[in-house]
Structure formats: C-alpha cells, structure tokens
All heavy atoms as a GROMACS GRO file, in nm:
protein
  497
    1MET      N    1  -0.773  -1.316   2.598
    1MET     CA    2  -0.786  -1.451   2.550
    1MET      C    3  -0.747  -1.545   2.664
    1MET      O    4  -0.644  -1.528   2.727
    1MET     CB    5  -0.692  -1.470   2.431
    1MET     CG    6  -0.705  -1.606   2.372
    1MET     SD    7  -0.615  -1.642   2.220
    1MET     CE    8  -0.531  -1.499   2.170
    2LYS      N    9  -0.832  -1.644   2.691
    2LYS     CA   10  -0.804  -1.737   2.800
    2LYS      C   11  -0.771  -1.875   2.745
    2LYS      O   12  -0.815  -1.912   2.636
    2LYS     CB   13  -0.924  -1.746   2.894
    2LYS     CG   14  -0.947  -1.619   2.973
    2LYS     CD   15  -1.051  -1.642   3.079
    2LYS     CE   16  -1.064  -1.518   3.163
    2LYS     NZ   17  -1.149  -1.537   3.277
    3HIS      N   18  -0.696  -1.950   2.821
    3HIS     CA   19  -0.664  -2.086   2.783
    3HIS      C   20  -0.780  -2.177   2.817
    3HIS      O   21  -0.873  -2.140   2.888
    3HIS     CB   22  -0.538  -2.133   2.857
    3HIS     CG   23  -0.413  -2.065   2.809
    3HIS    ND1   24  -0.366  -2.079   2.682
    3HIS    CD2   25  -0.328  -1.980   2.870
    3HIS    CE1   26  -0.256  -2.008   2.668
    3HIS    NE2   27  -0.231  -1.945   2.781
    4ALA      N   28  -0.772  -2.301   2.771
    4ALA     CA   29  -0.879  -2.398   2.794
    4ALA      C   30  -0.901  -2.422   2.943
    4ALA      O   31  -1.014  -2.445   2.986
    4ALA     CB   32  -0.846  -2.528   2.723
    5ALA      N   33  -0.794  -2.416   3.022
    5ALA     CA   34  -0.807  -2.442   3.166
    5ALA      C   35  -0.866  -2.322   3.240
    5ALA      O   36  -0.891  -2.329   3.359
    5ALA     CB   37  -0.671  -2.477   3.223
    6GLY      N   38  -0.888  -2.211   3.170
    6GLY     CA   39  -0.948  -2.094   3.234
    6GLY      C   40  -0.845  -1.999   3.293
    6GLY      O   41  -0.883  -1.900   3.355
    7LYS      N   42  -0.716  -2.029   3.278
    7LYS     CA   43  -0.613  -1.940   3.330
    7LYS      C   44  -0.593  -1.824   3.233
    7LYS      O   45  -0.603  -1.841   3.112
    7LYS     CB   46  -0.479  -2.015   3.344
    7LYS     CG   47  -0.481  -2.126   3.447
    7LYS     CD   48  -0.345  -2.186   3.465
    7LYS     CE   49  -0.308  -2.263   3.338
    7LYS     NZ   50  -0.182  -2.336   3.348
    8PRO      N   51  -0.564  -1.706   3.285
    8PRO     CA   52  -0.534  -1.594   3.195
    8PRO      C   53  -0.399  -1.617   3.127
    8PRO      O   54  -0.315  -1.691   3.179
    8PRO     CB   55  -0.528  -1.473   3.287
    8PRO     CG   56  -0.503  -1.529   3.423
    8PRO     CD   57  -0.563  -1.667   3.425
    9PRO      N   58  -0.378  -1.556   3.010
    9PRO     CA   59  -0.249  -1.576   2.941
    9PRO      C   60  -0.134  -1.514   3.021
    9PRO      O   61  -0.154  -1.419   3.097
    9PRO     CB   62  -0.269  -1.504   2.808
    9PRO     CG   63  -0.379  -1.408   2.831
    9PRO     CD   64  -0.467  -1.468   2.936
   10THR      N   65  -0.017  -1.568   3.001
   10THR     CA   66   0.101  -1.512   3.068
   10THR      C   67   0.135  -1.379   3.001
   10THR      O   68   0.086  -1.347   2.893
   10THR     CB   69   0.221  -1.606   3.055
   10THR    OG1   70   0.255  -1.618   2.917
   10THR    CG2   71   0.191  -1.744   3.112
   11ILE      N   72   0.222  -1.303   3.066
   11ILE     CA   73   0.264  -1.174   3.010
   11ILE      C   74   0.333  -1.197   2.874
   11ILE      O   75   0.309  -1.122   2.778
   11ILE     CB   76   0.358  -1.101   3.108
   11ILE    CG1   77   0.278  -1.058   3.231
   11ILE    CG2   78   0.425  -0.983   3.042
   11ILE    CD1   79   0.360  -1.000   3.342
   12ALA      N   80   0.415  -1.301   2.864
   12ALA     CA   81   0.485  -1.331   2.738
   12ALA      C   82   0.386  -1.363   2.627
   12ALA      O   83   0.400  -1.316   2.513
   12ALA     CB   84   0.582  -1.446   2.758
   13GLU      N   85   0.285  -1.442   2.659
   13GLU     CA   86   0.184  -1.477   2.558
   13GLU      C   87   0.105  -1.353   2.513
   13GLU      O   88   0.078  -1.334   2.394
   13GLU     CB   89   0.087  -1.583   2.613
   13GLU     CG   90   0.151  -1.719   2.632
   13GLU     CD   91   0.067  -1.812   2.715
   13GLU    OE1   92  -0.024  -1.766   2.788
   13GLU    OE2   93   0.091  -1.934   2.706
   14GLU      N   94   0.069  -1.270   2.608
   14GLU     CA   95  -0.006  -1.149   2.575
   14GLU      C   96   0.080  -1.052   2.493
   14GLU      O   97   0.032  -0.992   2.396
   14GLU     CB   98  -0.054  -1.082   2.704
   14GLU     CG   99  -0.154  -0.972   2.683
   14GLU     CD  100  -0.286  -1.017   2.622
   14GLU    OE1  101  -0.314  -1.138   2.619
   14GLU    OE2  102  -0.361  -0.928   2.577
   15THR      N  103   0.208  -1.040   2.529
   15THR     CA  104   0.299  -0.954   2.454
   15THR      C  105   0.314  -1.004   2.310
   15THR      O  106   0.311  -0.926   2.215
   15THR     CB  107   0.437  -0.950   2.522
   15THR    OG1  108   0.420  -0.902   2.656
   15THR    CG2  109   0.534  -0.860   2.449
   16HIS      N  110   0.326  -1.135   2.296
   16HIS     CA  111   0.338  -1.195   2.163
   16HIS      C  112   0.212  -1.166   2.080
   16HIS      O  113   0.221  -1.130   1.962
   16HIS     CB  114   0.360  -1.346   2.176
   16HIS     CG  115   0.368  -1.416   2.045
   16HIS    ND1  116   0.476  -1.406   1.962
   16HIS    CD2  117   0.279  -1.497   1.982
   16HIS    CE1  118   0.453  -1.477   1.853
   16HIS    NE2  119   0.335  -1.533   1.863
   17ARG      N  120   0.096  -1.180   2.141
   17ARG     CA  121  -0.031  -1.157   2.072
   17ARG      C  122  -0.041  -1.012   2.026
   17ARG      O  123  -0.074  -0.984   1.910
   17ARG     CB  124  -0.148  -1.192   2.164
   17ARG     CG  125  -0.284  -1.182   2.099
   17ARG     CD  126  -0.395  -1.210   2.199
   17ARG     NE  127  -0.412  -1.099   2.292
   17ARG     CZ  128  -0.482  -0.988   2.262
   17ARG    NH1  129  -0.540  -0.974   2.146
   17ARG    NH2  130  -0.493  -0.891   2.351
   18VAL      N  131  -0.008  -0.919   2.114
   18VAL     CA  132  -0.018  -0.776   2.081
   18VAL      C  133   0.084  -0.741   1.972
   18VAL      O  134   0.055  -0.666   1.878
   18VAL     CB  135   0.001  -0.689   2.207
   18VAL    CG1  136   0.013  -0.543   2.172
   18VAL    CG2  137  -0.115  -0.711   2.303
   19SER      N  138   0.205  -0.796   1.983
   19SER     CA  139   0.308  -0.771   1.881
   19SER      C  140   0.261  -0.819   1.745
   19SER      O  141   0.281  -0.751   1.644
   19SER     CB  142   0.438  -0.843   1.917
   19SER     OG  143   0.493  -0.786   2.032
   20ALA      N  144   0.198  -0.935   1.741
   20ALA     CA  145   0.149  -0.989   1.614
   20ALA      C  146   0.043  -0.898   1.555
   20ALA      O  147   0.041  -0.874   1.434
   20ALA     CB  148   0.093  -1.130   1.636
   21ILE      N  149  -0.045  -0.843   1.638
   21ILE     CA  150  -0.149  -0.751   1.591
   21ILE      C  151  -0.083  -0.626   1.532
   21ILE      O  152  -0.122  -0.579   1.425
   21ILE     CB  153  -0.244  -0.714   1.706
   21ILE    CG1  154  -0.329  -0.836   1.744
   21ILE    CG2  155  -0.334  -0.597   1.668
   21ILE    CD1  156  -0.408  -0.819   1.873
   22ILE      N  157   0.016  -0.572   1.601
   22ILE     CA  158   0.084  -0.450   1.554
   22ILE      C  159   0.156  -0.477   1.422
   22ILE      O  160   0.148  -0.397   1.328
   22ILE     CB  161   0.181  -0.398   1.661
   22ILE    CG1  162   0.102  -0.346   1.781
   22ILE    CG2  163   0.272  -0.290   1.606
   22ILE    CD1  164   0.186  -0.317   1.903
   23ILE      N  165   0.223  -0.590   1.413
   23ILE     CA  166   0.297  -0.624   1.290
   23ILE      C  167   0.201  -0.637   1.173
   23ILE      O  168   0.228  -0.587   1.063
   23ILE     CB  169   0.380  -0.752   1.311
   23ILE    CG1  170   0.497  -0.722   1.404
   23ILE    CG2  171   0.430  -0.808   1.178
   23ILE    CD1  172   0.570  -0.844   1.455
   24ARG      N  173   0.086  -0.703   1.196
   24ARG     CA  174  -0.012  -0.716   1.088
   24ARG      C  175  -0.063  -0.579   1.043
   24ARG      O  176  -0.078  -0.553   0.924
   24ARG     CB  177  -0.130  -0.804   1.132
   24ARG     CG  178  -0.102  -0.952   1.117
   24ARG     CD  179  -0.228  -1.034   1.126
   24ARG     NE  180  -0.295  -1.022   1.255
   24ARG     CZ  181  -0.270  -1.096   1.362
   24ARG    NH1  182  -0.178  -1.190   1.356
   24ARG    NH2  183  -0.335  -1.078   1.473
   25ALA      N  184  -0.090  -0.490   1.138
   25ALA     CA  185  -0.138  -0.356   1.104
   25ALA      C  186  -0.033  -0.279   1.025
   25ALA      O  187  -0.066  -0.209   0.928
   25ALA     CB  188  -0.175  -0.280   1.232
   26GLU      N  189   0.094  -0.292   1.063
   26GLU     CA  190   0.201  -0.223   0.990
   26GLU      C  191   0.214  -0.278   0.849
   26GLU      O  192   0.235  -0.203   0.754
   26GLU     CB  193   0.333  -0.238   1.065
   26GLU     CG  194   0.341  -0.155   1.192
   26GLU     CD  195   0.466  -0.181   1.274
   26GLU    OE1  196   0.535  -0.282   1.250
   26GLU    OE2  197   0.494  -0.098   1.363
   27MET      N  198   0.200  -0.410   0.834
   27MET     CA  199   0.208  -0.471   0.701
   27MET      C  200   0.094  -0.420   0.611
   27MET      O  201   0.115  -0.386   0.495
   27MET     CB  202   0.199  -0.624   0.711
   27MET     CG  203   0.333  -0.689   0.707
   27MET     SD  204   0.330  -0.872   0.712
   27MET     CE  205   0.172  -0.918   0.651
   28LYS      N  206  -0.027  -0.414   0.667
   28LYS     CA  207  -0.141  -0.364   0.589
   28LYS      C  208  -0.120  -0.220   0.547
   28LYS      O  209  -0.149  -0.183   0.434
   28LYS     CB  210  -0.270  -0.376   0.670
   28LYS     CG  211  -0.323  -0.517   0.679
   28LYS     CD  212  -0.453  -0.520   0.758
   28LYS     CE  213  -0.503  -0.661   0.776
   28LYS     NZ  214  -0.625  -0.666   0.858
   29ALA      N  215  -0.067  -0.138   0.637
   29ALA     CA  216  -0.041   0.003   0.606
   29ALA      C  217   0.065   0.014   0.497
   29ALA      O  218   0.053   0.094   0.404
   29ALA     CB  219   0.003   0.077   0.731
   30ARG      N  220   0.169  -0.068   0.505
   30ARG     CA  221   0.275  -0.065   0.404
   30ARG      C  222   0.221  -0.107   0.268
   30ARG      O  223   0.254  -0.048   0.165
   30ARG     CB  224   0.390  -0.157   0.447
   30ARG     CG  225   0.518  -0.132   0.372
   30ARG     CD  226   0.634  -0.216   0.423
   30ARG     NE  227   0.653  -0.206   0.565
   30ARG     CZ  228   0.658  -0.308   0.650
   30ARG    NH1  229   0.646  -0.432   0.605
   30ARG    NH2  230   0.676  -0.291   0.778
   31MET      N  231   0.136  -0.210   0.266
   31MET     CA  232   0.078  -0.256   0.140
   31MET      C  233  -0.013  -0.148   0.080
   31MET      O  234  -0.012  -0.125  -0.042
   31MET     CB  235   0.000  -0.386   0.162
   31MET     CG  236   0.089  -0.505   0.185
   31MET     SD  237   0.004  -0.653   0.242
   31MET     CE  238  -0.120  -0.675   0.119
   32ALA      N  239  -0.090  -0.080   0.164
   32ALA     CA  240  -0.177   0.027   0.116
   32ALA      C  241  -0.095   0.142   0.059
   32ALA      O  242  -0.129   0.198  -0.046
   32ALA     CB  243  -0.267   0.076   0.229
   33LYS      N  244   0.014   0.176   0.126
   33LYS     CA  245   0.101   0.284   0.079
   33LYS      C  246   0.162   0.246  -0.056
   33LYS      O  247   0.167   0.327  -0.149
   33LYS     CB  248   0.211   0.310   0.182
   33LYS     CG  249   0.305   0.422   0.141
   33LYS     CD  250   0.411   0.444   0.248
   33LYS     CE  251   0.508   0.552   0.204
   33LYS     NZ  252   0.617   0.567   0.299
   34THR      N  253   0.208   0.121  -0.068
   34THR     CA  254   0.268   0.074  -0.193
   34THR      C  255   0.166   0.081  -0.306
   34THR      O  256   0.198   0.127  -0.416
   34THR     CB  257   0.319  -0.070  -0.177
   34THR    OG1  258   0.416  -0.072  -0.072
   34THR    CG2  259   0.382  -0.123  -0.304
   35ALA      N  260   0.044   0.037  -0.280
   35ALA     CA  261  -0.061   0.040  -0.383
   35ALA      C  262  -0.092   0.184  -0.422
   35ALA      O  263  -0.112   0.214  -0.541
   35ALA     CB  264  -0.187  -0.029  -0.331
   36HIS      N  265  -0.096   0.273  -0.326
   36HIS     CA  266  -0.125   0.414  -0.354
   36HIS      C  267  -0.014   0.475  -0.440
   36HIS      O  268  -0.042   0.544  -0.539
   36HIS     CB  269  -0.139   0.490  -0.222
   36HIS     CG  270  -0.162   0.637  -0.239
   36HIS    ND1  271  -0.279   0.686  -0.292
   36HIS    CD2  272  -0.085   0.743  -0.213
   36HIS    CE1  273  -0.271   0.818  -0.297
   36HIS    NE2  274  -0.154   0.856  -0.249
   37LEU      N  275   0.111   0.448  -0.404
   37LEU     CA  276   0.223   0.502  -0.481
   37LEU      C  277   0.226   0.445  -0.623
   37LEU      O  278   0.255   0.516  -0.720
   37LEU     CB  279   0.356   0.472  -0.411
   37LEU     CG  280   0.377   0.548  -0.279
   37LEU    CD1  281   0.507   0.503  -0.213
   37LEU    CD2  282   0.379   0.698  -0.302
   38LYS      N  283   0.190   0.317  -0.637
   38LYS     CA  284   0.185   0.256  -0.770
   38LYS      C  285   0.077   0.323  -0.854
   38LYS      O  286   0.098   0.351  -0.972
   38LYS     CB  287   0.157   0.106  -0.757
   38LYS     CG  288   0.157   0.034  -0.890
   38LYS     CD  289   0.136  -0.114  -0.872
   38LYS     CE  290   0.138  -0.184  -1.006
   38LYS     NZ  291   0.114  -0.328  -0.992
   39ALA      N  292  -0.038   0.350  -0.795
   39ALA     CA  293  -0.146   0.418  -0.867
   39ALA      C  294  -0.103   0.557  -0.911
   39ALA      O  295  -0.131   0.598  -1.023
   39ALA     CB  296  -0.271   0.425  -0.779
   40LEU      N  297  -0.034   0.629  -0.823
   40LEU     CA  298   0.015   0.762  -0.860
   40LEU      C  299   0.116   0.754  -0.975
   40LEU      O  300   0.112   0.835  -1.068
   40LEU     CB  301   0.082   0.830  -0.739
   40LEU     CG  302  -0.010   0.880  -0.629
   40LEU    CD1  303   0.072   0.935  -0.514
   40LEU    CD2  304  -0.105   0.986  -0.683
   41ARG      N  305   0.205   0.654  -0.968
   41ARG     CA  306   0.305   0.639  -1.074
   41ARG      C  307   0.238   0.610  -1.208
   41ARG      O  308   0.273   0.669  -1.311
   41ARG     CB  309   0.403   0.527  -1.038
   41ARG     CG  310   0.523   0.522  -1.130
   41ARG     CD  311   0.619   0.410  -1.097
   41ARG     NE  312   0.564   0.284  -1.144
   41ARG     CZ  313   0.537   0.180  -1.068
   41ARG    NH1  314   0.561   0.183  -0.939
   41ARG    NH2  315   0.486   0.069  -1.118
   42LEU      N  316   0.139   0.520  -1.208
   42LEU     CA  317   0.068   0.488  -1.331
   42LEU      C  318  -0.005   0.609  -1.386
   42LEU      O  319  -0.007   0.634  -1.507
   42LEU     CB  320  -0.029   0.371  -1.309
   42LEU     CG  321   0.036   0.236  -1.279
   42LEU    CD1  322  -0.069   0.133  -1.244
   42LEU    CD2  323   0.119   0.191  -1.398
   43GLU      N  324  -0.065   0.687  -1.296
   43GLU     CA  325  -0.135   0.808  -1.337
   43GLU      C  326  -0.037   0.907  -1.399
   43GLU      O  327  -0.065   0.968  -1.504
   43GLU     CB  328  -0.204   0.871  -1.216
   43GLU     CG  329  -0.288   0.993  -1.248
   43GLU     CD  330  -0.353   1.051  -1.124
   43GLU    OE1  331  -0.391   0.974  -1.035
   43GLU    OE2  332  -0.364   1.174  -1.117
   44ASN      N  333   0.080   0.924  -1.339
   44ASN     CA  334   0.181   1.014  -1.394
   44ASN      C  335   0.232   0.966  -1.530
   44ASN      O  336   0.252   1.046  -1.621
   44ASN     CB  337   0.299   1.030  -1.296
   44ASN     CG  338   0.262   1.114  -1.177
   44ASN    OD1  339   0.167   1.193  -1.182
   44ASN    ND2  340   0.334   1.097  -1.068
   45GLU      N  341   0.252   0.834  -1.544
   45GLU     CA  342   0.297   0.780  -1.672
   45GLU      C  343   0.193   0.807  -1.780
   45GLU      O  344   0.229   0.841  -1.894
   45GLU     CB  345   0.323   0.629  -1.660
   45GLU     CG  346   0.447   0.596  -1.582
   45GLU     CD  347   0.463   0.446  -1.558
   45GLU    OE1  348   0.378   0.367  -1.605
   45GLU    OE2  349   0.561   0.408  -1.493
   46GLU      N  350   0.066   0.793  -1.746
   46GLU     CA  351  -0.040   0.819  -1.842
   46GLU      C  352  -0.040   0.966  -1.883
   46GLU      O  353  -0.055   0.999  -2.002
   46GLU     CB  354  -0.177   0.780  -1.783
   46GLU     CG  355  -0.292   0.797  -1.880
   46GLU     CD  356  -0.282   0.704  -2.001
   46GLU    OE1  357  -0.218   0.599  -1.992
   46GLU    OE2  358  -0.340   0.740  -2.105
   47ARG      N  359  -0.019   1.055  -1.789
   47ARG     CA  360  -0.012   1.199  -1.820
   47ARG      C  361   0.104   1.228  -1.915
   47ARG      O  362   0.092   1.307  -2.008
   47ARG     CB  363   0.004   1.282  -1.693
   47ARG     CG  364  -0.123   1.297  -1.615
   47ARG     CD  365  -0.100   1.392  -1.500
   47ARG     NE  366  -0.215   1.393  -1.412
   47ARG     CZ  367  -0.214   1.438  -1.288
   47ARG    NH1  368  -0.102   1.485  -1.238
   47ARG    NH2  369  -0.322   1.436  -1.214
   48VAL      N  370   0.219   1.165  -1.888
   48VAL     CA  371   0.336   1.186  -1.973
   48VAL      C  372   0.307   1.137  -2.114
   48VAL      O  373   0.340   1.203  -2.213
   48VAL     CB  374   0.461   1.116  -1.914
   48VAL    CG1  375   0.575   1.111  -2.013
   48VAL    CG2  376   0.504   1.185  -1.786
   49ARG      N  377   0.243   1.020  -2.127
   49ARG     CA  378   0.209   0.967  -2.259
   49ARG      C  379   0.114   1.062  -2.333
   49ARG      O  380   0.132   1.089  -2.451
   49ARG     CB  381   0.143   0.829  -2.246
   49ARG     CG  382   0.243   0.715  -2.243
   49ARG     CD  383   0.175   0.583  -2.269
   49ARG     NE  384   0.087   0.544  -2.160
   49ARG     CZ  385   0.127   0.481  -2.050
   49ARG    NH1  386   0.254   0.449  -2.034
   49ARG    NH2  387   0.041   0.450  -1.956
   50LEU      N  388   0.014   1.113  -2.262
   50LEU     CA  389  -0.081   1.205  -2.325
   50LEU      C  390  -0.010   1.333  -2.369
   50LEU      O  391  -0.035   1.385  -2.478
   50LEU     CB  392  -0.195   1.239  -2.229
   50LEU     CG  393  -0.298   1.128  -2.206
   50LEU    CD1  394  -0.394   1.168  -2.095
   50LEU    CD2  395  -0.375   1.102  -2.334
   51ARG      N  396   0.079   1.382  -2.284
   51ARG     CA  397   0.152   1.504  -2.318
   51ARG      C  398   0.240   1.481  -2.441
   51ARG      O  399   0.245   1.564  -2.532
   51ARG     CB  400   0.238   1.547  -2.199
   51ARG     CG  401   0.291   1.689  -2.212
   51ARG     CD  402   0.368   1.733  -2.089
   51ARG     NE  403   0.295   1.713  -1.965
   51ARG     CZ  404   0.346   1.655  -1.856
   51ARG    NH1  405   0.471   1.613  -1.854
   51ARG    NH2  406   0.273   1.640  -1.749
   52ALA      N  407   0.308   1.366  -2.447
   52ALA     CA  408   0.394   1.334  -2.561
   52ALA      C  409   0.310   1.322  -2.688
   52ALA      O  410   0.350   1.371  -2.795
   52ALA     CB  411   0.470   1.206  -2.534
   53ALA      N  412   0.194   1.259  -2.678
   53ALA     CA  413   0.108   1.244  -2.795
   53ALA      C  414   0.059   1.380  -2.843
   53ALA      O  415   0.051   1.406  -2.963
   53ALA     CB  416  -0.011   1.154  -2.761
   54THR      N  417   0.028   1.469  -2.750
   54THR     CA  418  -0.018   1.603  -2.785
   54THR      C  419   0.092   1.680  -2.856
   54THR      O  420   0.069   1.746  -2.958
   54THR     CB  421  -0.062   1.680  -2.658
   54THR    OG1  422  -0.162   1.603  -2.592
   54THR    CG2  423  -0.118   1.816  -2.693
   55VAL      N  424   0.214   1.670  -2.806
   55VAL     CA  425   0.327   1.740  -2.867
   55VAL      C  426   0.352   1.686  -3.007
   55VAL      O  427   0.373   1.762  -3.102
   55VAL     CB  428   0.454   1.727  -2.779
   55VAL    CG1  429   0.577   1.775  -2.853
   55VAL    CG2  430   0.434   1.805  -2.650
   56LYS      N  431   0.347   1.552  -3.025
   56LYS     CA  432   0.367   1.493  -3.157
   56LYS      C  433   0.260   1.543  -3.254
   56LYS      O  434   0.290   1.576  -3.368
   56LYS     CB  435   0.359   1.340  -3.149
   56LYS     CG  436   0.485   1.273  -3.109
   56LYS     CD  437   0.469   1.123  -3.118
   56LYS     CE  438   0.595   1.054  -3.074
   56LYS     NZ  439   0.581   0.907  -3.077
   57THR      N  440   0.135   1.548  -3.209
   57THR     CA  441   0.026   1.594  -3.294
   57THR      C  442   0.049   1.738  -3.336
   57THR      O  443   0.029   1.773  -3.452
   57THR     CB  444  -0.109   1.582  -3.219
   57THR    OG1  445  -0.124   1.448  -3.176
   57THR    CG2  446  -0.224   1.619  -3.308
   58ARG      N  447   0.094   1.822  -3.246
   58ARG     CA  448   0.122   1.962  -3.278
   58ARG      C  449   0.237   1.972  -3.378
   58ARG      O  450   0.232   2.050  -3.473
   58ARG     CB  451   0.160   2.040  -3.152
   58ARG     CG  452   0.041   2.089  -3.076
   58ARG     CD  453   0.086   2.192  -2.974
   58ARG     NE  454   0.014   2.167  -2.848
   58ARG     CZ  455   0.068   2.169  -2.730
   58ARG    NH1  456   0.196   2.195  -2.714
   58ARG    NH2  457  -0.004   2.145  -2.624
   59ASN      N  458   0.342   1.894  -3.357
   59ASN     CA  459   0.461   1.904  -3.443
   59ASN      C  460   0.436   1.852  -3.584
   59ASN      O  461   0.496   1.899  -3.679
   59ASN     CB  462   0.577   1.827  -3.381
   59ASN     CG  463   0.632   1.897  -3.257
   59ASN    OD1  464   0.608   2.015  -3.238
   59ASN    ND2  465   0.705   1.824  -3.176
   60TYR      N  466   0.350   1.752  -3.598
   60TYR     CA  467   0.330   1.689  -3.727
   60TYR      C  468   0.196   1.725  -3.792
   60TYR      O  469   0.156   1.662  -3.888
   60TYR     CB  470   0.340   1.535  -3.714
   60TYR     CG  471   0.479   1.494  -3.671
   60TYR    CD1  472   0.500   1.434  -3.547
   60TYR    CD2  473   0.588   1.512  -3.755
   60TYR    CE1  474   0.628   1.396  -3.508
   60TYR    CE2  475   0.715   1.473  -3.717
   60TYR     CZ  476   0.734   1.416  -3.594
   60TYR     OH  477   0.860   1.379  -3.555
   61SER      N  478   0.130   1.826  -3.744
   61SER     CA  479   0.001   1.862  -3.804
   61SER      C  480   0.027   1.929  -3.939
   61SER      O  481   0.119   2.010  -3.952
   61SER     CB  482  -0.079   1.953  -3.712
   61SER     OG  483  -0.010   2.072  -3.691
   62PRO      N  484  -0.051   1.896  -4.039
   62PRO     CA  485  -0.026   1.949  -4.174
   62PRO      C  486  -0.082   2.089  -4.194
   62PRO      O  487  -0.151   2.116  -4.291
   62PRO     CB  488  -0.097   1.847  -4.264
   62PRO     CG  489  -0.208   1.797  -4.179
   62PRO     CD  490  -0.157   1.799  -4.037
   63THR      N  491  -0.054   2.182  -4.106
   63THR     CA  492  -0.106   2.318  -4.120
   63THR      C  493   0.001   2.414  -4.164
   63THR      O  494   0.118   2.386  -4.162
   63THR     CB  495  -0.168   2.371  -3.989
   63THR    OG1  496  -0.074   2.357  -3.886
   63THR    CG2  497  -0.294   2.297  -3.958
   0.00000   0.00000   0.00000
C-alpha cells in the first residue's frame, strides 16, 4: 500500500497493517469455532430431549 505522495509505507505502518489482518483472521476463526461449538451443543441437547422422551414413552406405555 502506497501513500498519496508515492512513498512506500514505513516499517511501523506495514507492521500495523499486517497485525490488523492477523487479528481480524483470528477473530473470524474464534467466531467460527464458537458457532460450531454452539451447534454441537444444540444438537446434543436435542438428542438428550429425544432420549428422555423415548424413555418416558417406554415407562408409561399401557402394555
């Protein structure tokens, strides 16, 4: 990235730019991991509910 005057960015500016890119990538990865774990948790909760409903049906069946 060049400045308006055509000079290349300083080392500090380039370091800042690269750091910002890395931080954004880490944030996106963390958000994706959180979403994935939330989906797994919801899936597990649904399985537990189904299992509990199945057990109740077995226990209270009029046979």
